[in-house]
Backbone as JSON, one array per atom type, in Angstrom:
{
  "sequence": "MFHGQEMITARRFIPFRFTVHIPCSYQEPKGMYKLRLSVAIFHHYLDMAAFTPLKFSLLFVLLVIASNAFSIKEASIDDLQLAFKQNKLTSRKLVKFYIKEVDRLNPVLKGVLELNPDALLQANQADYERRIKAPGSSVGLHGIPILLKDLIATKDKMNNTAGTFALLGSVVPRDAGVVMKLRKAGAIIFGKASMTEWAAFRSLTLPNGFSPRGGQGKARSL",
  "N": [[116.62, 28.62, 77.03], [117.64, 26.34, 79.45], [120.0, 25.57, 81.99], [121.6, 22.51, 81.73], [119.63, 20.76, 80.37], [117.34, 18.1, 80.11], [115.99, 15.22, 78.38], [112.98, 13.53, 78.25], [111.89, 10.65, 76.81], [109.24, 8.69, 76.01], [108.63, 5.65, 74.79], [108.05, 2.62, 72.94], [106.53, 1.14, 74.91], [104.16, 2.36, 74.54], [101.59, 3.47, 72.19], [102.39, 5.68, 70.76], [104.77, 8.22, 69.95], [106.3, 10.1, 72.49], [107.64, 13.05, 73.52], [109.19, 15.3, 75.68], [110.74, 18.19, 76.62], [112.49, 18.9, 79.43], [113.44, 21.36, 81.71], [116.17, 21.09, 83.72], [117.91, 21.95, 86.32], [120.63, 22.53, 88.67], [120.68, 25.03, 89.62], [118.12, 26.03, 90.0], [115.54, 26.52, 92.23], [113.75, 23.83, 93.93], [110.97, 23.91, 93.87], [110.43, 25.65, 91.7], [111.48, 24.13, 89.61], [109.68, 21.91, 89.61], [107.42, 23.36, 88.81], [108.13, 24.38, 86.3], [108.54, 21.95, 84.91], [105.85, 20.82, 85.11], [104.49, 22.77, 83.64], [105.72, 22.43, 81.14], [104.95, 19.81, 80.48], [102.1, 20.09, 80.48], [101.66, 21.94, 78.4], [102.46, 20.41, 76.29], [100.46, 18.39, 76.19], [98.28, 19.91, 75.65], [98.55, 20.33, 72.92], [97.78, 17.96, 71.89], [95.37, 15.86, 70.32], [93.27, 14.58, 71.72], [92.37, 13.54, 74.98], [93.29, 10.55, 76.72], [92.87, 7.59, 78.72], [95.34, 6.41, 78.84], [97.15, 8.43, 78.25], [96.61, 10.15, 80.39], [97.61, 8.53, 82.47], [100.36, 8.41, 81.8], [100.95, 11.11, 82.11], [100.6, 11.41, 84.88], [102.63, 9.75, 85.89], [104.87, 11.22, 85.03], [104.58, 13.54, 86.47], [104.92, 12.57, 89.05], [107.64, 12.0, 88.87], [108.63, 14.6, 88.66], [108.01, 15.52, 91.22], [109.88, 14.19, 92.73], [112.21, 15.28, 92.12], [115.64, 16.12, 92.39], [117.32, 18.8, 94.04], [120.15, 20.68, 94.39], [120.36, 23.2, 95.5], [118.27, 23.55, 97.42], [118.74, 21.55, 99.09], [118.97, 19.55, 102.07], [121.31, 18.41, 104.61], [120.83, 15.72, 105.04], [119.46, 15.19, 102.64], [121.5, 15.5, 100.81], [123.27, 13.47, 101.66], [121.75, 11.21, 101.03], [121.61, 11.56, 98.23], [124.27, 11.13, 97.62], [124.45, 8.36, 98.33], [122.78, 7.25, 96.39], [124.15, 7.64, 94.12], [123.64, 9.96, 92.74], [125.02, 12.2, 93.04], [128.23, 13.69, 93.8], [130.84, 14.47, 96.14], [132.75, 16.08, 94.99], [131.32, 17.22, 92.79], [129.49, 18.66, 94.22], [131.1, 20.48, 95.61], [132.12, 21.93, 93.43], [129.81, 23.07, 92.43], [129.1, 24.84, 94.57], [131.34, 26.53, 94.52], [130.96, 27.78, 92.05], [128.6, 29.11, 92.62], [129.48, 30.94, 94.64], [131.28, 32.44, 93.05], [129.37, 33.61, 91.49], [127.62, 35.1, 93.17], [129.08, 36.41, 95.2], [130.44, 38.73, 94.39], [128.36, 40.66, 94.78], [127.16, 40.11, 97.32], [129.3, 39.81, 98.97], [130.04, 37.94, 101.0], [131.91, 35.93, 101.4], [135.22, 35.46, 102.2], [137.48, 33.99, 101.32], [138.26, 31.06, 99.54], [138.95, 27.58, 100.19], [141.89, 26.41, 98.83], [142.33, 23.71, 98.82], [139.9, 22.47, 98.83], [138.67, 20.92, 96.72], [140.43, 18.7, 96.63], [139.92, 17.6, 99.19], [137.3, 16.95, 98.69], [137.58, 14.97, 96.72], [138.9, 13.01, 98.25], [136.86, 12.42, 100.13], [134.94, 11.28, 98.36], [136.37, 9.02, 97.55], [136.64, 7.63, 99.97], [133.98, 7.11, 100.36], [133.41, 5.39, 98.22], [134.97, 3.12, 98.91], [133.68, 2.41, 101.09], [134.33, 3.34, 103.63], [134.4, 3.45, 107.26], [131.89, 5.47, 108.66], [131.55, 7.1, 106.39], [129.15, 7.55, 105.2], [127.33, 9.0, 106.43], [126.11, 11.86, 108.48], [128.25, 14.66, 108.46], [130.11, 13.92, 106.68], [131.88, 14.48, 103.71], [130.56, 16.84, 103.19], [130.53, 20.26, 102.35], [131.76, 22.89, 104.35], [131.45, 26.17, 105.44], [133.48, 28.41, 107.19], [133.46, 30.97, 109.73], [135.65, 33.78, 109.63], [136.9, 34.03, 112.06], [137.52, 31.69, 113.09], [140.08, 29.51, 113.58], [142.17, 27.8, 111.17], [144.55, 25.49, 110.41], [145.92, 25.52, 107.72], [146.08, 26.25, 104.17], [144.69, 28.63, 104.14], [143.9, 32.0, 105.2], [143.83, 33.47, 108.58], [142.17, 35.83, 109.89], [140.14, 37.43, 111.11], [138.83, 39.25, 109.65], [140.54, 41.46, 109.23], [143.28, 43.32, 107.73], [145.5, 43.4, 109.2], [146.18, 40.91, 110.25], [146.66, 39.4, 108.08], [148.13, 36.73, 106.47], [149.05, 35.52, 108.78], [150.12, 32.85, 110.84], [148.67, 30.02, 112.38], [149.07, 27.95, 115.28], [147.62, 25.51, 115.31], [144.67, 23.75, 114.35], [141.44, 25.08, 115.28], [139.42, 23.91, 117.98], [136.73, 23.15, 117.15], [137.15, 22.88, 114.5], [138.89, 20.72, 114.27], [137.05, 18.71, 115.16], [135.23, 18.89, 113.01], [136.79, 18.08, 110.8], [137.43, 15.45, 111.6], [134.94, 14.3, 111.42], [134.73, 14.22, 108.76], [134.02, 16.34, 107.18], [134.25, 18.89, 104.62], [136.3, 21.49, 104.6], [135.44, 24.37, 103.39], [135.91, 27.18, 103.07], [136.37, 30.63, 104.1], [134.13, 32.65, 105.77], [132.94, 36.03, 105.55], [132.89, 38.67, 108.06], [132.09, 41.08, 110.66], [134.74, 43.2, 111.26], [137.1, 42.12, 113.6], [135.14, 40.98, 115.08], [133.31, 43.07, 115.65], [134.52, 44.32, 117.74], [136.32, 46.34, 117.41], [135.22, 48.85, 117.11], [132.61, 50.98, 118.34], [130.94, 52.06, 116.5], [131.23, 50.82, 114.14], [130.09, 49.64, 110.99], [127.77, 46.96, 110.88], [128.79, 43.83, 109.65], [130.85, 44.74, 108.07], [134.17, 44.58, 106.97], [137.7, 45.3, 106.46], [138.92, 43.47, 104.74], [136.82, 42.11, 103.39], [134.91, 44.02, 102.69], [131.7, 45.71, 102.69], [129.39, 43.62, 103.79], [126.36, 42.06, 102.54], [122.99, 41.2, 103.17], [121.22, 38.61, 101.6], [118.17, 38.92, 99.87], [115.17, 37.2, 100.64]],
  "CA": [[117.49, 27.48, 77.3], [117.99, 26.16, 80.79], [121.31, 24.81, 82.24], [121.43, 21.03, 82.03], [118.37, 20.19, 79.83], [117.23, 16.66, 79.95], [114.78, 14.91, 77.63], [112.38, 12.24, 78.53], [111.12, 10.1, 75.71], [108.51, 7.45, 76.34], [108.22, 4.95, 73.58], [108.11, 1.14, 73.04], [105.36, 0.58, 75.65], [102.92, 3.16, 74.25], [101.37, 3.43, 70.78], [102.77, 6.91, 70.12], [106.06, 8.79, 70.45], [106.04, 11.18, 73.42], [108.9, 13.61, 73.87], [108.99, 16.55, 76.36], [112.01, 18.74, 77.19], [112.36, 19.32, 80.85], [114.52, 22.11, 82.29], [116.68, 20.46, 84.92], [119.05, 22.78, 86.72], [120.89, 22.6, 90.05], [120.59, 26.42, 90.06], [116.76, 26.35, 90.14], [114.84, 25.95, 93.44], [112.99, 22.69, 93.61], [109.59, 24.28, 93.48], [110.42, 26.22, 90.37], [111.75, 22.98, 88.74], [108.43, 21.25, 89.47], [106.47, 24.17, 88.13], [108.47, 24.33, 84.89], [108.21, 20.58, 84.39], [104.44, 20.67, 84.93], [104.08, 23.53, 82.46], [106.18, 21.78, 79.92], [104.02, 18.62, 80.15], [100.72, 20.58, 80.25], [101.62, 22.52, 77.1], [102.54, 19.3, 75.33], [99.23, 17.73, 76.1], [97.34, 20.86, 75.06], [98.64, 20.17, 71.52], [97.2, 16.63, 71.52], [94.0, 15.91, 69.88], [92.28, 14.06, 72.71], [92.92, 12.9, 76.23], [92.91, 9.08, 76.81], [93.39, 7.06, 80.01], [96.78, 6.1, 78.74], [97.89, 9.73, 78.31], [96.49, 10.59, 81.75], [98.51, 7.73, 83.23], [101.66, 8.89, 81.51], [101.09, 12.43, 82.74], [100.71, 11.17, 86.3], [104.03, 9.21, 86.1], [105.85, 12.32, 84.82], [104.45, 14.52, 87.65], [105.58, 11.92, 90.18], [109.11, 12.14, 88.69], [108.89, 15.92, 89.05], [107.89, 15.72, 92.66], [111.0, 13.58, 93.4], [113.37, 15.85, 91.54], [116.69, 16.53, 93.35], [117.86, 20.11, 93.75], [121.27, 20.9, 95.37], [120.18, 24.44, 96.06], [117.43, 23.49, 98.52], [118.91, 20.24, 99.78], [119.44, 19.5, 103.46], [122.44, 17.48, 104.68], [120.23, 14.37, 104.8], [119.16, 14.98, 101.15], [122.86, 15.32, 100.08], [123.79, 12.07, 101.93], [120.9, 10.27, 100.21], [122.08, 11.66, 96.87], [125.55, 10.39, 97.6], [124.24, 6.94, 98.34], [122.08, 6.86, 95.22], [125.05, 7.97, 93.02], [123.15, 11.16, 92.02], [125.93, 13.34, 93.39], [129.5, 13.35, 94.46], [131.31, 15.67, 96.93], [133.43, 16.99, 94.07], [130.32, 18.02, 92.12], [128.85, 19.56, 95.2], [132.03, 21.55, 95.83], [132.25, 22.77, 92.21], [128.54, 23.82, 92.41], [129.24, 25.94, 95.51], [132.33, 27.49, 93.93], [130.24, 28.59, 90.98], [127.61, 30.07, 93.39], [130.29, 31.98, 95.27], [131.73, 33.3, 91.97], [128.22, 34.38, 90.87], [126.91, 35.95, 94.15], [129.89, 37.04, 96.16], [130.66, 40.21, 94.06], [127.26, 41.46, 95.27], [126.87, 39.89, 98.66], [130.56, 39.93, 99.79], [129.9, 37.16, 102.17], [132.95, 34.91, 101.48], [136.53, 36.11, 102.07], [138.35, 33.24, 100.51], [137.88, 29.62, 99.4], [140.05, 26.75, 100.48], [142.42, 25.87, 97.65], [142.39, 22.27, 98.89], [138.51, 21.96, 98.95], [138.46, 19.91, 95.77], [141.21, 17.54, 97.02], [139.18, 17.03, 100.2], [136.11, 16.31, 98.12], [138.04, 13.74, 96.13], [139.11, 12.05, 99.35], [135.57, 12.01, 100.63], [134.34, 10.4, 97.39], [137.1, 7.79, 97.59], [136.16, 6.93, 101.2], [132.63, 6.6, 100.25], [133.46, 4.31, 97.32], [135.5, 1.93, 99.55], [132.76, 2.16, 102.25], [135.12, 3.54, 104.91], [133.54, 3.73, 108.42], [131.45, 6.87, 108.82], [131.6, 7.74, 105.16], [127.84, 7.7, 104.5], [126.43, 9.72, 107.44], [126.49, 13.02, 109.13], [128.9, 15.69, 107.74], [131.16, 13.4, 105.71], [131.76, 14.94, 102.29], [129.74, 18.07, 103.12], [131.38, 21.48, 102.48], [131.44, 23.79, 105.43], [132.09, 27.55, 105.38], [133.72, 28.85, 108.55], [133.69, 32.38, 109.94], [137.02, 34.01, 109.53], [137.37, 34.04, 113.33], [137.81, 30.26, 113.48], [141.42, 29.23, 113.06], [142.46, 26.61, 110.53], [146.01, 25.36, 110.08], [145.98, 25.09, 106.34], [146.56, 27.3, 103.26], [143.82, 29.81, 104.25], [144.18, 33.03, 106.2], [143.01, 33.6, 109.77], [142.33, 37.28, 110.04], [139.03, 38.15, 111.85], [138.4, 40.29, 108.75], [141.43, 42.63, 109.22], [144.51, 43.12, 107.01], [146.62, 43.32, 110.24], [146.51, 39.51, 110.51], [146.79, 38.7, 106.79], [149.39, 35.95, 106.36], [149.42, 34.96, 110.08], [150.07, 31.32, 110.86], [148.14, 29.59, 113.66], [149.8, 26.68, 115.61], [146.84, 24.26, 115.15], [143.19, 23.99, 114.06], [140.51, 25.35, 116.34], [138.75, 22.64, 118.41], [135.57, 22.79, 116.32], [137.63, 22.47, 113.11], [139.32, 19.28, 114.49], [135.86, 17.83, 115.15], [134.65, 18.8, 111.64], [137.75, 17.2, 109.96], [137.32, 14.13, 112.12], [133.68, 13.87, 110.88], [134.86, 14.08, 107.25], [133.54, 17.56, 106.51], [135.1, 19.55, 103.78], [136.53, 22.94, 105.0], [135.28, 24.92, 102.07], [136.44, 28.47, 102.97], [136.21, 31.5, 105.2], [133.13, 33.61, 105.56], [133.24, 37.4, 106.02], [132.39, 39.04, 109.31], [132.47, 42.36, 111.06], [136.1, 43.21, 111.68], [137.39, 41.95, 115.03], [133.85, 40.63, 115.68], [132.79, 44.37, 116.12], [135.26, 44.84, 118.93], [137.2, 47.48, 117.06], [134.56, 50.2, 117.27], [131.13, 50.93, 118.68], [130.21, 52.62, 115.39], [131.6, 50.03, 112.93], [128.86, 49.06, 110.41], [127.61, 45.55, 110.97], [129.0, 43.12, 108.4], [131.96, 45.35, 107.41], [135.63, 44.37, 107.29], [138.51, 45.78, 105.34], [139.19, 42.45, 103.75], [135.64, 41.72, 102.62], [133.98, 45.13, 102.38], [130.42, 45.73, 103.35], [128.54, 42.45, 103.46], [124.89, 42.34, 102.39], [122.07, 39.99, 103.4], [120.38, 38.31, 100.37], [116.69, 38.99, 100.07], [114.54, 35.89, 100.48]],
  "C": [[117.87, 27.42, 78.72], [119.23, 25.34, 80.98], [120.85, 23.31, 82.47], [120.12, 20.43, 81.58], [118.48, 18.69, 79.8], [116.04, 16.36, 79.12], [114.29, 13.57, 78.0], [111.59, 11.76, 77.34], [110.51, 8.76, 76.12], [108.08, 6.79, 74.99], [108.26, 3.42, 73.93], [106.89, 0.58, 73.74], [104.1, 1.32, 75.35], [102.86, 3.24, 72.73], [101.75, 4.74, 70.07], [104.08, 7.43, 70.71], [105.75, 10.05, 71.27], [107.38, 11.77, 73.85], [108.59, 15.02, 74.53], [110.33, 16.93, 76.95], [111.74, 19.4, 78.54], [113.58, 20.13, 81.31], [114.99, 21.51, 83.63], [117.99, 21.12, 85.35], [119.33, 22.69, 88.21], [120.7, 24.06, 90.49], [119.12, 26.91, 90.2], [116.25, 25.8, 91.41], [113.92, 24.82, 93.02], [111.57, 22.96, 93.24], [109.48, 24.79, 92.12], [110.68, 25.1, 89.36], [110.45, 22.19, 88.52], [107.46, 22.03, 88.61], [106.81, 24.17, 86.64], [108.18, 23.01, 84.18], [106.74, 20.44, 84.12], [103.95, 21.47, 83.73], [104.47, 22.96, 81.18], [105.23, 20.63, 79.51], [102.6, 19.15, 79.78], [100.68, 21.14, 78.82], [101.67, 21.46, 76.01], [101.16, 18.6, 75.2], [98.13, 18.68, 75.53], [97.38, 20.73, 73.48], [98.13, 18.83, 71.04], [95.75, 16.7, 71.21], [92.97, 15.61, 70.91], [93.04, 13.43, 73.86], [92.42, 11.41, 76.27], [93.39, 8.69, 78.19], [94.89, 6.78, 80.0], [97.65, 7.43, 78.92], [97.8, 10.26, 79.75], [97.48, 9.85, 82.65], [100.01, 8.21, 83.04], [101.95, 10.21, 82.19], [101.34, 12.31, 84.23], [102.15, 10.71, 86.68], [105.05, 10.35, 86.03], [105.78, 13.28, 85.99], [105.03, 13.85, 88.79], [107.08, 12.07, 90.09], [109.48, 13.55, 89.05], [108.94, 16.16, 90.53], [109.13, 15.09, 93.45], [112.26, 14.18, 92.88], [114.37, 16.4, 92.57], [117.23, 17.94, 92.98], [118.97, 20.35, 94.85], [120.95, 22.2, 96.13], [119.27, 24.41, 97.36], [117.66, 22.22, 99.42], [119.42, 20.35, 101.23], [120.67, 18.48, 103.47], [121.93, 16.07, 104.49], [119.96, 14.16, 103.31], [120.44, 14.76, 100.47], [123.36, 13.95, 100.38], [123.03, 11.04, 101.19], [121.34, 10.34, 98.79], [123.43, 10.98, 96.65], [125.37, 8.91, 97.43], [123.66, 6.4, 97.07], [122.89, 7.17, 93.97], [124.46, 9.13, 92.14], [124.09, 12.3, 92.14], [127.23, 12.93, 93.99], [129.91, 14.65, 95.24], [132.02, 16.64, 95.97], [132.39, 17.86, 93.29], [129.68, 19.05, 92.99], [129.79, 20.82, 95.4], [132.09, 22.51, 94.68], [130.96, 23.6, 92.03], [128.62, 25.02, 93.27], [130.29, 26.97, 95.0], [131.73, 28.37, 92.89], [129.32, 29.63, 91.61], [128.3, 31.2, 94.05], [130.76, 32.94, 94.18], [130.58, 34.21, 91.5], [127.69, 35.43, 91.89], [127.83, 36.83, 95.02], [130.26, 38.45, 95.69], [129.67, 41.23, 94.55], [127.23, 41.41, 96.73], [128.07, 40.09, 99.54], [130.5, 39.16, 101.13], [131.01, 36.08, 102.36], [134.26, 35.64, 101.31], [137.51, 35.35, 101.21], [137.87, 31.74, 100.56], [139.17, 28.81, 99.65], [140.63, 26.17, 99.2], [142.43, 24.32, 97.65], [141.0, 21.65, 99.01], [138.26, 20.79, 97.94], [139.24, 18.55, 96.06], [140.51, 16.87, 98.21], [137.88, 16.33, 99.69], [136.48, 14.96, 97.46], [138.3, 12.66, 97.16], [137.86, 11.55, 99.89], [134.91, 11.03, 99.65], [135.01, 9.1, 97.4], [136.71, 6.95, 98.81], [134.8, 6.35, 101.04], [132.52, 5.34, 99.27], [133.93, 2.92, 97.99], [134.69, 1.61, 100.87], [133.56, 2.3, 103.51], [134.16, 3.76, 106.05], [133.2, 5.21, 108.59], [131.3, 7.66, 107.56], [130.22, 7.98, 104.53], [126.81, 8.34, 105.41], [127.0, 11.06, 107.85], [127.14, 14.05, 108.1], [129.89, 15.2, 106.8], [130.89, 13.83, 104.3], [130.92, 16.17, 102.15], [130.58, 19.3, 103.28], [130.89, 22.4, 103.6], [132.21, 25.05, 105.37], [132.21, 28.08, 106.87], [133.83, 30.38, 108.66], [135.15, 32.58, 110.08], [137.71, 34.22, 110.93], [137.84, 32.69, 113.83], [139.08, 29.87, 112.76], [141.49, 27.79, 112.35], [143.88, 26.57, 110.12], [146.09, 24.7, 108.71], [146.47, 26.17, 105.41], [145.73, 28.55, 103.38], [144.33, 30.75, 105.33], [143.26, 32.91, 107.5], [143.12, 35.0, 110.23], [141.33, 37.99, 110.83], [138.61, 39.4, 110.95], [139.4, 41.42, 108.58], [142.72, 42.28, 108.45], [145.65, 42.99, 107.96], [147.08, 41.88, 110.4], [146.67, 38.7, 109.21], [148.18, 37.97, 106.74], [149.86, 35.33, 107.7], [149.26, 33.44, 110.04], [149.59, 30.94, 112.3], [148.85, 28.32, 114.0], [148.9, 25.43, 115.38], [145.41, 24.72, 114.72], [142.5, 24.38, 115.35], [139.84, 24.04, 116.71], [137.63, 22.21, 117.51], [136.05, 22.35, 114.98], [138.17, 21.02, 113.25], [138.19, 18.33, 114.45], [135.31, 17.74, 113.78], [135.54, 17.93, 110.74], [137.55, 15.77, 110.39], [135.96, 13.45, 111.56], [133.67, 13.7, 109.39], [134.27, 15.25, 106.54], [134.6, 18.21, 105.68], [135.2, 21.05, 104.21], [136.53, 23.73, 103.73], [135.85, 26.34, 101.97], [136.09, 29.26, 104.2], [135.15, 32.53, 104.83], [133.45, 35.0, 106.11], [132.55, 37.62, 107.39], [132.71, 40.51, 109.6], [133.83, 42.27, 111.7], [136.29, 43.08, 113.18], [136.1, 41.56, 115.77], [133.2, 41.93, 116.38], [133.39, 44.9, 117.36], [136.12, 46.06, 118.69], [136.58, 48.88, 117.33], [133.13, 50.04, 117.6], [130.3, 51.37, 117.51], [130.53, 51.88, 114.1], [130.36, 49.44, 112.34], [128.9, 47.56, 110.56], [127.83, 44.87, 109.66], [130.14, 43.71, 107.63], [133.32, 44.92, 107.88], [136.44, 44.9, 106.19], [138.82, 44.72, 104.31], [138.0, 42.12, 102.86], [134.76, 42.84, 102.17], [132.72, 45.05, 103.14], [129.56, 44.6, 102.88], [127.07, 42.81, 103.38], [124.09, 41.03, 102.54], [121.25, 39.81, 102.14], [118.93, 38.28, 100.69], [116.12, 37.59, 99.86], [113.16, 36.02, 99.91]]
}
């Protein structure tokens, strides 16, 4: 069983009932989704007595649907903005997806120090601005979650520590310049990414990617 199964049933315009269960998951790469869809359709047709032009046509249509399947996991910013416009996705759903991914992967990768407790509120605001067609709400980074290195100051509920416990709870006077620009563009400040403590300034022998707050970060194999 795959997450978020959908069923396509073609009837009414064809002389037989055709039903195929298609695994549709945000957590699967787009290529794997297409492969599983193709296999599901192929196995269905193997069980049919004979191929007809009508069946071939229906198979072609379903394969076209598979080729246009949307996957958050491999989506670019342009893909996400298009999904927003087509009402296939909201910023809130996108943020919730990334929160689940962090919960799933961070215990192993240790790449995220903390998430912004206001990320979902910012997502709701982005969705509202998109609904009322506010200027700039359908382009660029508007409604897109951004993960910042813990070296970049944000004046919000998150910490600004450069990976060290020595700065835990410190308060900065203002957002860093790049954060001001991101907020102005409508980006969602999603959280703080781990880093080598003090940007490796603390020691010449400090392991790359290690910080007391985050532990030893690991690169995910591709």
